[in-house]
N, C-alpha and C positions, 0 to 999 in steps of 0.2 A: 734423856729428855731435856731440852734446853728451854722450853716454854712451859708455862702452866697450861692446863687444859680445863676449860670450863664446860661442864656437861649440863644440859638443861632440856626441858620438854616443851618450851614455848608458852607455858602458862604465864599469867601476869606476875606471879612471884618470881619466876625464872627470868623473865625479860627485865624486870626491875633490877634483879641481882646482876644480870649480864651488864647492864649499863653502869652499875656501880663498880664492878670488877674492871671494866675497860677504863673507867675514870681513874681508878686506883693504880693499876699496873701498866696501863697503856695497851693499845690494840696490837702493837707489834710484839708484846710479851705474852700474849695469851691466844690460844687456839679455841675457838668457840665451836662446840659440837651440839647440834640440835638432834637429840636422840629420836624424836618422833619422825623427823624428816630423813634421818640417816641411821636406820636400825642396824646397819652393818657395824657400827661403832659400839653397840651394846656390850658385846663380849669384852672389848678393850676396857670399857668403863668398869665392868664387873671385875675383871682381872686386876684393875688398879685399886679396887676396894670401895668403889662407889656403891652405896646402899640406897641412896635417894638423891633426887635432884631438886634444886640446883646444888651442884658440888664443884669444887675447884680442886684439881690435882696439881700439886706444886711440882717444880722441877726435881725436888728431893723425893718425890713419890708420896708425900703426905696428902691425905684426902681431907678437905675441909668441907663438911656438909653445912650448907648455908640455908637457914630457915627450913621449911619443909614444903615442897610442892607436890612431889609424888614419889612413891617407892619404885624401885627398879621393876618389881613384879607387876606394878600397875601399868608400866609402859610396854610390857610384852604382849 
């Protein structure tokens, strides 16, 4: 993985965090995944270790859970 992946659900907490992440790392360095709109990415997020959104998965595979918007089970 060469980019970070930012997973979110579209709630105000997630959208705010998305803007901050893009500002910090640049839009070319992060893939944005809206899990409510693209449920096919749910299993990728869970395999990466995402337990709640918003969350940033770094290129090293570390999961940074940012604030708390919703648990993965809430999105299913």
